[in-house]
C-alpha positions in Angstrom: 1.1 -35.8 -18.9 0.8 -37.5 -22.1 -0.3 -41.6 -22.6 3.2 -42.6 -23.9 5.8 -40.3 -21.6 7.8 -42.6 -19.3 8.1 -40.7 -15.9 9.4 -41.5 -12.2 6.1 -41.5 -9.6 7.4 -40.7 -5.8 5.7 -40.8 -2.7 5.6 -41.9 1.0 3.9 -44.6 3.0 4.4 -46.7 5.4 7.5 -44.3 6.5 9.4 -45.1 3.7 9.5 -43.4 0.0 8.7 -45.4 -3.0 10.1 -44.8 -6.2 8.3 -46.0 -9.5 9.6 -46.0 -12.7 7.0 -46.3 -15.2 6.9 -46.7 -19.2 3.4 -46.5 -21.2 1.2 -49.8 -21.6 0.3 -49.4 -24.9 0.5 -52.6 -25.9 -2.9 -53.9 -23.3 -5.1 -51.9 -26.0 -5.3 -53.6 -29.3 -4.7 -51.5 -32.7 -8.0 -52.1 -33.4 -9.9 -52.1 -30.5 -13.7 -51.0 -29.9 -15.9 -50.3 -27.3 -19.7 -50.1 -27.9 -21.7 -47.8 -25.2 -25.5 -48.3 -24.8 -27.6 -45.6 -24.6 -30.5 -44.8 -22.3 -32.8 -44.8 -25.7 -31.6 -48.5 -26.7 -29.2 -47.4 -29.3 -25.7 -48.1 -29.7 -23.0 -46.0 -29.9 -19.3 -47.4 -31.1 -15.9 -45.8 -31.0 -12.3 -46.8 -31.2 -10.5 -47.8 -27.5 -7.3 -46.1 -28.0 -4.2 -46.4 -26.0 -4.2 -42.3 -25.7 -7.5 -42.4 -23.9 -6.2 -44.2 -21.1 -3.2 -43.3 -19.0 -1.9 -46.5 -18.0 1.5 -47.4 -17.2 3.6 -50.3 -16.2 7.2 -50.7 -14.7 9.3 -51.2 -11.5 9.6 -50.2 -8.2 13.2 -49.4 -7.5 15.7 -49.4 -4.5 16.0 -45.2 -3.0 19.9 -45.5 -3.8 19.4 -46.3 -7.6 16.6 -44.4 -8.7 18.1 -41.7 -9.6 21.0 -43.4 -12.0 18.2 -45.5 -13.3 15.8 -42.1 -14.0 19.0 -41.0 -16.0 19.3 -44.0 -17.9 15.7 -44.1 -18.3 15.5 -40.5 -19.6 17.8 -41.5 -22.7 15.8 -44.7 -23.7 18.5 -47.1 -22.2 17.7 -50.8 -23.1 18.0 -53.3 -20.1 19.5 -56.9 -20.3 16.6 -58.4 -18.6 13.1 -58.1 -19.5 11.1 -55.8 -16.4 9.0 -58.7 -15.5 11.7 -60.5 -14.3 14.1 -57.7 -12.7 12.4 -57.7 -9.7 13.1 -61.8 -9.5 16.9 -61.1 -9.3 18.7 -60.6 -6.4 21.4 -59.1 -7.8 18.9 -56.5 -9.3 18.5 -52.5 -7.6 14.4 -53.0 -8.7 12.6 -55.0 -5.8 9.1 -55.0 -7.4 6.9 -54.2 -10.2 4.6 -51.9 -10.8 1.0 -50.9 -12.7 -0.9 -47.5 -12.2 -3.2 -45.5 -14.0 -3.5 -41.8 -13.9 -6.9 -39.7 -13.7 -5.3 -36.4 -12.8 -3.0 -36.1 -15.5 -4.0 -32.4 -16.6 -2.9 -31.1 -12.8 0.8 -31.6 -13.9 1.0 -29.0 -16.2 -0.3 -26.6 -13.5 3.0 -27.6 -11.6 0.9 -29.3 -9.0 1.9 -32.7 -9.4 1.0 -33.7 -5.7 -2.9 -33.1 -6.7 -2.3 -35.7 -9.3 -4.6 -38.7 -9.0 -3.7 -42.4 -9.8 -4.7 -46.0 -8.9 -3.1 -49.2 -9.0 -0.8 -51.8 -7.6 3.2 -52.5 -7.0 5.1 -54.8 -5.0 7.9 -54.1 -3.0 10.2 -56.5 -1.2 7.8 -59.3 -1.2 4.5 -57.2 0.2 1.7 -56.1 -2.2 0.4 -52.8 -2.1 -2.8 -51.1 -3.5 -3.7 -47.5 -4.3 -7.1 -46.5 -4.5 -9.2 -43.5 -4.7 -10.9 -43.2 -1.3 -14.5 -42.5 -3.5 -14.0 -46.4 -4.9 -12.4 -47.7 -1.7 -15.8 -46.6 -0.2 -18.0 -48.0 -3.5 -16.5 -51.3 -2.6 -14.9 -51.8 1.2 -16.3 -54.4 3.4 -18.1 -54.1 6.5 -14.7 -55.2 8.5 -12.8 -53.2 6.5 -10.4 -50.1 8.1 -12.1 -46.7 8.0 -10.4 -44.0 6.2 -10.0 -40.9 8.8 -11.9 -38.0 7.8 -10.0 -34.9 6.6 -10.7 -33.3 9.4 -8.9 -35.9 11.5 -6.1 -36.3 9.4 -2.5 -34.2 9.4 -2.8 -31.0 7.8 -0.3 -32.4 5.1 -2.7 -35.3 4.3 -6.3 -33.5 4.2 -6.4 -33.1 0.5 -5.4 -36.6 -0.3 -7.7 -38.9 -2.1 -5.9 -41.3 -2.1 -5.5 -44.4 0.0 -2.6 -47.0 0.1 -3.0 -50.3 2.2 -0.8 -53.6 1.8 -1.9 -57.0 1.4 0.0 -58.2 4.5 -2.1 -56.3 6.5 -2.9 -58.8 9.6 -5.5 -57.8 11.3 -8.9 -56.2 10.7 -11.3 -54.8 12.9 -15.0 -56.0 13.3 -17.4 -53.2 13.3 -20.2 -54.9 14.8 -18.2 -56.1 18.1 -14.9 -53.9 18.0 -13.1 -57.1 17.9 -9.1 -56.8 16.0 -9.5 -60.1 14.1 -7.1 -62.1 11.6 -7.7 -61.5 7.8 -8.0 -65.0 7.8 -11.2 -65.1 9.9 -12.6 -62.3 8.3 -15.5 -63.7 5.8 -14.1 -63.9 2.5 -15.4 -64.2 -0.9 -15.2 -67.7 -2.5 -15.2 -68.9 -6.1 -18.4 -70.6 -7.3 -16.5 -72.8 -10.0 -16.7 -75.9 -8.4 -20.1 -76.3 -8.3 -20.4 -76.4 -12.1 -21.0 -79.9 -13.4 -19.0 -79.5 -16.6 -15.8 -78.2 -14.9 -16.4 -81.2 -12.4 -16.1 -83.6 -15.7 -13.4 -81.5 -17.5 -11.4 -81.4 -14.3 -11.3 -85.0 -14.4 -10.4 -85.2 -17.9 -7.9 -82.8 -17.2 -6.8 -84.6 -14.3 -6.0 -87.3 -16.5 -4.2 -86.0 -18.8 -2.1 -84.3 -16.8 -1.1 -87.7 -15.1 -0.2 -89.3 -18.7 1.6 -86.0 -19.3 3.5 -86.5 -16.2 4.0 -90.3 -16.1 6.9 -90.5 -17.9 8.8 -88.2 -15.6 10.6 -89.0 -12.7 10.2 -87.1 -9.7 13.7 -86.4 -9.9 14.1 -85.5 -13.7 15.0 -82.1 -14.7 11.7 -80.6 -15.9 9.9 -81.9 -12.3 12.6 -79.5 -11.0 12.2 -76.8 -13.3 8.4 -76.2 -12.4 9.3 -75.6 -8.9 12.3 -73.7 -9.0 11.7 -69.6 -9.2 10.7 -68.1 -12.5 14.0 -66.4 -13.2 15.3 -70.3 -13.0 13.3 -71.9 -15.8 14.5 -73.0 -19.0 13.6 -69.5 -20.6 12.2 -66.4 -19.2 8.5 -66.4 -19.1 8.3 -70.1 -19.2 7.7 -72.2 -16.3 7.4 -75.7 -17.9 7.9 -77.0 -21.1 4.6 -76.7 -22.5 4.3 -72.8 -21.6 5.2 -70.0 -24.3 8.9 -69.3 -24.7 8.5 -66.2 -26.2 6.0 -63.5 -25.1 2.4 -63.8 -26.3 -0.7 -61.5 -26.1 -4.5 -63.0 -25.3 -6.9 -60.4 -26.6 -9.9 -60.5 -24.8 -13.4 -58.2 -24.5 -14.8 -57.3 -21.2 -18.5 -56.3 -20.4 -19.9 -54.5 -18.2 -23.6 -55.2 -17.0 -25.9 -52.1 -15.8 -25.4 -53.2 -12.1 -21.2 -52.4 -12.7 -21.6 -49.6 -14.4 -24.5 -48.1 -12.1 -21.8 -48.8 -9.2 -19.4 -46.6 -10.7 -22.2 -43.8 -11.7 -21.1 -43.6 -15.4 -19.8 -45.6 -18.4 -16.2 -43.4 -18.1 -15.8 -44.5 -14.6 -16.6 -47.7 -15.2 -14.0 -48.3 -18.4 -11.3 -46.6 -16.2 -11.9 -49.2 -13.8 -11.9 -52.5 -16.4 -8.8 -50.9 -18.1 -7.1 -50.7 -14.4 -8.0 -53.9 -13.9 -6.7 -55.6 -16.7 -3.7 -53.9 -16.9 -3.1 -55.4 -12.9 -4.3 -58.8 -13.9 -2.0 -59.2 -17.0 0.9 -58.0 -14.4 0.4 -61.8 -13.1 0.7 -63.8 -16.2 3.2 -61.5 -17.7 5.8 -62.7 -14.6 4.3 -66.2 -14.7 4.2 -67.0 -18.0 5.3 -64.1 -20.6 1.3 -64.5 -21.6 -0.1 -60.4 -21.7 -3.9 -59.6 -20.9 -4.9 -57.4 -23.5 -8.5 -55.6 -24.5 -9.8 -55.6 -27.9 -13.6 -55.4 -27.1 -15.3 -53.7 -24.6 -19.1 -53.6 -23.9 -20.5 -51.3 -21.6 -24.7 -51.1 -20.5 -26.2 -48.1 -19.6 -26.5 -46.9 -15.6 -30.1 -47.7 -15.3 -31.2 -51.4 -15.8 -33.9 -52.5 -17.9 -37.3 -53.5 -16.1 -36.9 -56.5 -19.1 -33.6 -58.0 -19.9 -33.3 -57.8 -24.2 -33.5 -60.7 -26.2 -30.0 -62.6 -26.1 -29.1 -60.7 -23.5 -30.7 -61.8 -19.9 -27.2 -61.2 -18.2 -27.7 -57.4 -18.3 -30.2 -57.4 -15.6 -30.4 -56.1 -12.1 -29.3 -58.4 -8.8 -31.7 -60.7 -7.3 -32.4 -63.9 -5.4 -34.2 -65.5 -8.3 -31.0 -64.9 -10.7 -28.0 -66.4 -9.3 -24.4 -65.9 -10.6 -23.9 -69.7 -12.2 -27.2 -68.8 -14.1 -25.4 -64.8 -15.1 -22.7 -67.3 -16.5 -24.9 -69.4 -18.5 -26.6 -66.1 -20.3 -23.5 -64.5 -20.8 -22.4 -67.5 -22.6 -24.7 -67.9 -24.9 -24.6 -64.5 -25.7 -20.7 -64.9 -26.1 -21.8 -67.9 -28.2 -23.2 -65.5 -31.1 -20.7 -63.1 -31.6 -18.6 -66.2 -33.3 -14.4 -65.3 -34.1 -14.6 -61.4 -33.1 -11.2 -61.2 -32.3 -11.3 -62.4 -28.7 -10.0 -65.5 -27.2 -11.9 -65.0 -24.0 -15.3 -62.8 -23.0 -15.3 -61.5 -18.7 -18.2 -59.8 -17.2 -18.2 -57.7 -14.4 -21.1 -57.3 -12.2 -22.4 -56.2 -9.0 -23.9 -59.4 -8.2 -22.7 -61.9 -6.3 -24.3 -65.1 -4.9 -23.9 -65.3 -1.0 -20.0 -65.8 -0.9 -19.7 -66.4 -4.2 -18.3 -64.1 -6.4 -16.7 -65.4 -9.5 -17.4 -67.9 -11.8 -15.6 -69.5 -15.1 -15.5 -72.5 -17.5 -12.4 -74.5 -16.8 -10.0 -75.1 -19.8 -12.4 -73.0 -22.3 -9.6 -70.6 -23.1 -10.1 -69.7 -27.3 -13.7 -71.3 -27.1 -15.7 -68.8 -29.3 -18.7 -71.0 -29.8 -21.6 -71.8 -27.1 -21.7 -76.0 -26.1 -25.0 -77.0 -24.3 -24.5 -79.2 -21.7 -28.0 -79.8 -20.1 -28.7 -76.8 -18.0 -25.2 -74.8 -18.3 -24.6 -73.4 -21.9 -20.3 -73.3 -22.0 -18.2 -70.9 -24.2 -14.6 -69.2 -23.2 -16.7 -67.0 -20.5 -15.9 -66.0 -17.0 -17.8 -63.5 -14.4 -16.3 -61.5 -11.4 -18.4 -59.0 -9.7 -17.0 -56.4 -7.7 -14.7 -56.5 -4.6 -11.9 -54.1 -2.9 -9.4 -55.8 -5.3 -11.4 -57.3 -7.9 -8.6 -57.6 -10.3 -7.6 -60.6 -8.5 -11.0 -62.3 -9.1 -10.6 -61.5 -12.6 -6.7 -62.9 -12.8 -8.2 -66.2 -10.9 -10.9 -66.8 -13.2 -9.3 -66.5 -15.9 -6.8 -68.5 -14.9 -9.9 -71.3 -14.7 -10.5 -70.7 -18.6 -6.4 -71.7 -18.8 -7.4 -75.3 -17.0 -6.0 -74.6 -13.3 -8.3 -75.7 -10.8 -8.4 -74.6 -7.4 -5.5 -74.9 -4.9 -5.8 -77.3 -2.1 -7.0 -75.9 1.4 -6.8 -78.0 4.8 -10.4 -79.0 4.3 -9.2 -81.2 1.4 -5.6 -82.3 2.5 -4.2 -84.5 2.9 -4.9 -86.2 -0.2 -2.8 -87.4 -3.6 -2.7 -87.8 -7.3 -6.7 -88.5 -8.8 -8.0 -88.6 -5.2 -7.7 -84.6 -4.9 -10.1 -82.5 -6.2 -7.6 -79.9 -5.8 -4.1 -78.7 -7.0 -2.0 -79.8 -4.1 1.2 -77.7 -3.0 4.1 -79.3 -2.4 4.7 -80.5 1.3 1.7 -80.8 3.7 -0.8 -80.1 0.5 -2.4 -77.4 2.3 -1.6 -74.0 0.1 -2.5 -71.8 3.2 -3.9 -69.4 0.6 -0.9 -67.8 -0.6 -1.9 -68.2 -4.4 -4.1 -66.7 -7.1 -5.9 -69.7 -7.3 -7.2 -70.1 -3.5 -10.9 -70.8 -3.7 -11.9 -67.7 -1.4 -10.6 -63.9 -2.4 -8.8 -63.5 0.9 -5.7 -64.2 -1.5 -1.8 -63.4 0.2 0.4 -63.0 -2.9 0.1 -62.3 -6.3 1.5 -65.4 -8.2 0.4 -68.6 -9.0 0.9 -72.3 -7.2 4.2 -74.5 -8.5 0.9 -76.7 -9.0 -1.4 -74.3 -10.9 1.6 -73.5 -13.4 2.0 -77.2 -14.5 -1.8 -77.7 -14.8 -1.8 -74.0 -17.1 1.3 -75.1 -18.8 0.0 -78.9 -19.5 -3.3 -77.5 -20.6 -1.6 -74.5 -22.9 -1.0 -76.7 -26.1 -4.3 -77.8 -26.6 -6.6 -74.7 -25.7 -3.8 -72.1 -26.3 -4.6 -71.5 -30.4 -5.8 -68.0 -29.9 -2.8 -66.4 -28.5 -0.7 -64.0 -30.6 3.0 -62.9 -30.7 2.8 -58.8 -30.1 1.0 -56.9 -33.3 0.2 -59.9 -34.8 -3.5 -60.3 -35.0 -5.2 -58.3 -37.5 -9.2 -57.1 -37.2 -11.4 -56.8 -39.9 -13.1 -53.3 -38.5 -16.1 -51.5 -40.3 -15.2 -47.9 -41.9 -17.2 -45.4 -39.5 -17.8 -42.2 -41.8 -17.1 -39.2 -39.8 -14.4 -40.5 -37.1 -11.5 -38.2 -38.8 -10.1 -41.4 -40.2 -9.8 -42.7 -44.1 -11.1 -46.0 -44.0 -12.4 -48.7 -46.1 -13.5 -47.4 -49.6 -13.6 -43.9 -48.3 -12.1 -40.8 -50.6 -12.2 -39.0 -47.5 -13.4 -38.3 -43.7 -13.3 -34.9 -42.7 -14.5 -35.7 -38.8 -17.1 -33.8 -37.3 -20.0 -31.6 -38.8 -17.9 -28.6 -37.3 -14.4 -29.5 -39.4 -16.3 -30.9 -42.6 -18.3 -27.3 -42.6 -14.7 -25.6 -43.3 -13.7 -28.5 -45.5 -13.5 -27.5 -49.8 -13.4 -31.3 -50.6 -14.6 -33.9 -48.9 -18.5 -34.1 -48.8 -18.7 -34.9 -44.9 -22.0 -37.1 -45.4 -20.6 -39.3 -47.5 -16.7 -39.6 -47.1 -16.6 -38.8 -51.0 -14.7 -36.4 -52.3 -16.6 -33.4 -53.9 -16.9 -33.1 -57.9 -13.7 -31.6 -59.2 -11.9 -32.2 -56.1 -8.2 -34.2 -55.8 -7.2 -36.1 -52.8 -7.1 -32.9 -50.3 -4.3 -34.4 -48.2 -1.8 -34.5 -51.4 1.2 -31.9 -50.6 0.7 -31.1 -54.9 -3.1 -29.6 -54.1 -3.9 -26.2 -53.1 -7.5 -25.5 -52.9 -8.7 -29.2 -54.5 -6.5 -28.6 -57.1 -3.5 -30.1 -58.5 -0.2 -27.5 -58.0 1.6 -25.9 -61.2 5.0 -27.2 -62.2 8.0 -26.6 -60.1 6.1 -25.7 -56.7 8.1 -26.7 -54.0 6.1 -29.5 -51.9 9.0 -31.1 -49.9 11.8 -28.6 -48.7 15.6 -30.0 -48.0 15.8 -30.5 -44.6 19.8 -31.1 -44.1 22.8 -30.6 -46.7 22.2 -34.4 -46.9 18.6 -33.6 -48.6 17.5 -32.9 -51.7 14.4 -30.6 -52.0 11.2 -32.0 -54.2 9.0 -29.8 -56.5 5.4 -31.0 -57.9 5.5 -31.7 -61.5 2.0 -30.1 -62.6 0.7 -33.5 -63.4 0.0 -35.6 -59.9 -1.5 -34.5 -56.7 1.5 -36.1 -54.9 4.9 -35.0 -54.3 7.6 -37.0 -55.8 9.6 -39.7 -54.1 11.6 -38.3 -51.5 15.3 -38.6 -52.1 18.7 -37.5 -50.8 22.7 -37.5 -51.7 24.3 -41.2 -51.6 24.7 -42.8 -48.1 28.5 -42.2 -47.2 28.9 -38.8 -49.1 31.2 -36.3 -46.5 29.5 -33.5 -45.2 29.7 -31.2 -42.3 31.5 -27.7 -41.5 35.0 -29.4 -41.9 37.1 -31.6 -43.6 36.5 -35.6 -43.5 38.7 -35.7 -40.3 35.3 -35.1 -38.3 33.9 -38.4 -39.4 30.4 -37.0 -40.7 28.8 -38.5 -43.5 25.1 -38.4 -45.0 23.1 -40.9 -43.6 19.5 -41.3 -44.6 19.7 -37.4 -45.5 21.0 -36.5 -42.5 24.7 -35.1 -41.9 25.6 -37.3 -38.8 28.0 -39.9 -37.6 27.8 -42.9 -34.6 29.4 -40.0 -32.1 27.1 -37.7 -33.5 23.8 -39.9 -32.6 25.1 -40.7 -29.0 25.5 -36.7 -28.6 21.8 -36.0 -29.9 20.3 -39.1 -27.6 22.4 -36.9 -24.8 20.9 -34.9 -22.4 21.8 -32.5 -19.2 22.1 -35.2 -16.4 23.4 -37.7 -19.0 25.6 -35.8 -21.6 26.3 -38.7 -24.2 29.6 -37.5 -26.1 31.3 -40.2 -27.5 30.4 -44.0 -29.2 31.4 -47.0 -27.8 34.0 -48.6 -30.6 35.8 -52.0 -29.9 36.6 -54.3 -32.1 34.3 -56.6 -30.8 30.5 -54.3 -31.7 32.3 -52.8 -34.9 29.5 -54.8 -36.6 27.0 -53.0 -34.7 24.0 -51.0 -35.9 22.9 -50.7 -32.1 23.2 -47.6 -30.5 25.9 -48.4 -27.9 27.5 -45.0 -26.2 30.0 -44.1 -23.6 28.3 -44.4 -20.2 29.1 -40.9 -18.7 28.2 -42.2 -15.1 30.3 -45.2 -14.7 34.0 -45.4 -16.3 34.6 -48.1 -18.9 31.4 -49.0 -19.8 28.9 -48.7 -22.3 25.3 -48.3 -22.1 22.8 -49.4 -25.3 19.8 -47.2 -26.0 16.9 -48.3 -27.4 16.7 -47.5 -31.4 19.2 -48.6 -33.9 21.7 -46.1 -35.9 19.8 -44.5 -38.7 20.0 -46.4 -42.2 22.9 -45.8 -44.0 25.4 -45.1 -41.2 28.5 -46.8 -41.9 29.1 -50.3 -40.0 31.3 -53.3 -39.9 34.1 -53.6 -43.1 31.9 -50.7 -45.6 28.9 -51.9 -44.7 25.6 -49.8 -44.3 23.1 -50.2 -41.6 19.6 -50.8 -42.6 16.4 -51.4 -40.3 18.8 -52.5 -37.6 21.2 -54.9 -39.6 24.4 -54.3 -41.0 24.4 -55.1 -44.7 27.1 -55.1 -47.6 30.2 -55.6 -45.2 33.5 -56.9 -46.5 37.0 -56.3 -46.5 37.2 -54.8 -49.9 34.6 -52.6 -49.0 36.1 -51.7 -45.5 39.6 -50.5 -47.4 37.9 -48.7 -50.0 35.3 -46.7 -47.4 38.8 -46.0 -45.4 40.6 -44.4 -48.1 37.2 -42.3 -49.2 37.0 -41.3 -45.7 40.5 -40.0 -45.4 41.3 -39.2 -49.0 44.4 -37.0 -47.8 45.9 -40.6 -46.7 46.7 -41.5 -50.5 48.6 -38.1 -51.2 50.7 -38.6 -48.1 51.7 -42.2 -48.6 52.1 -41.1 -52.0 54.6 -39.0 -51.1 56.0 -40.9 -48.7 56.3 -44.0 -50.9 58.0 -41.6 -53.6 60.5 -40.6 -50.7 61.2 -44.1 -50.1 61.3 -44.9 -53.9 63.6 -42.1 -54.3 65.7 -42.9 -51.3 66.1 -46.8 -52.4 67.3 -45.6 -56.0 70.0 -43.4 -53.9 70.8 -46.3 -51.7 71.3 -48.4 -54.7 73.5 -46.1 -56.4 75.6 -44.9 -53.2 76.2 -49.0 -52.9 77.0 -49.3 -56.6 79.8 -46.3 -56.3 81.4 -48.2 -52.9 81.3 -51.5 -55.2 83.2 -50.1 -58.1 85.7 -48.4 -56.3 86.2 -51.6 -54.0 86.8 -53.7 -57.4 89.8 -51.2 -58.5 91.2 -51.3 -55.2 91.3 -55.1 -55.4 93.2 -55.2 -58.5 96.6 -53.8 -57.3 99.0 -56.8 -55.8 99.6 -56.5 -52.1 103.5 -56.0 -51.1 104.4 -55.5 -54.6 108.2 -53.3 -54.1 108.1 -50.2 -55.2 109.7 -49.4 -58.7 112.4 -46.2 -59.2 113.4 -45.2 -61.8 117.5 -44.0 -62.7 117.9 -40.6 -63.6 121.3 -39.6 -65.3 
């Protein structure tokens, strides 16, 4: 199983089979993401954080009756009309929930033992939120009131080797181990957020409340905008936009994540801590994606050593063990001060993971501090775009909650604050009776029942976003300058080469692994016209033809680079038959629209024909006849090859039909069917000859008729007298 594979995960739990259709979640990790690993000797090892280092997948849960059909379509790369984030919100869809999964035991798939695969994550199905944990991690973070996992000997034979546990948010009762009494989950001691205890947040909350009241003062309660924010997500004015000020197109917030010594110590290694952080961010991102079209990504990661220092390093007071004399609010202030020294490092927020809670406080964050890269001292508090979350069984919910504060959301109201209204509320009231009943992410305690934001939180975040969301970017937009690292196998900066490890460099005849410079007399070693660090002789083949539409290239004896790749003109007839087959050259390939569909098909869905209708003649999209449903088309990802004929004599180029016109369409038609002019010429000649014949015959008939007309009618016969 590769990090960029799409697959279907099926398993049984709660007396039913779940079908998770998953694809790679590669966008979560920035293309220039880095990770700093602090070593026991105080040194720091910096590495690239790559998508292939983490098998993280995103997807949907599909109704059992439609899973196989969707699996077949997914295998072809079918494109959905609705984004995955919103499919499960459509009551007519076969999708019943979202899913985020990290695979740990991916190598076991190669041994034909998929039942031994180890994975973690969460998913929803018909409104229920399910969690999948490794039993090891479940035991690390479980509370005394959490249910016990049966010992392997007490399980059924088929479950004895299982390393996973599945549980639901809706499981209502937990057994109190001290008394043995079953109690409601809401009665069990839950962790709480400490953000309301921060003086800066109290002042900021009042400012934001005044701003929100002013922005909504012109909106009557019955206005379309007021109603829109209360509707379901898919009914808002644009997919992923809950209110007027929220993003209408997908955005990404790239963040930095740090783990102190206590967090890494609980997970026993930096590798395990990294896995947990990546999984947490993928799950927290799901909440923001389906609500605001905002994805949470990672660009920087800072992992401390498993052993806490006896004395924290200067400027890093937050990296210390747990103690009663150092609370979570102080840890946030010290972490904010450290973040302020980093400047604009590409991260719109930094978040600290720790094992150290303070009493029932398990998280804290600065209100409305999104995109704040500098630190601001406010009395004893130091403020920047940061938050802190401590380890819990479902810590991704705590992370999502604290990031919600950074976005400008305050806590949802509980029965302690209600009833209240307007500026008298120190919380975000829900419609109706004010009390949100612990249903949403911004509940002040951790016993959250859903994976959603309340309508009030959505309004607050959307109203705050225009003033604090400047660091959010479109996918693939943000670029980060990184320092070249000689020895990582990647040619960067002013490096002339990079042969990688010492072992690889020992075999390299061209590159000096110590300096990443070319050895004396060596030309660039990766060029096709180089051999043993020297330029190849002229006329040596450097790029062969891959098809009858391609043209081979040969070295010129001067340059180390192979000449530019060229191929036959697009539209040139090719193939083993007459041009009636429709095969022509396109980007060096002998192909057609039908052929491109056929190549995309498989045994389960054999595609044979392109969907050719007058409506989509100009399309450069891959639209093929659906073999599973009569008279329907299936749209696949990607586009037709550049050079494929489209529209009225045009050619596809980067998915767009260019150069289409009526005259080109006529010329292209006769070029493709070159025999047709001959046939038309013969038919035309026959028609001309026929017309001439008809004209001659008509003329003869006309002359005959004229001669007959000169003899008078009823003329008496004349007789000669013979002697």
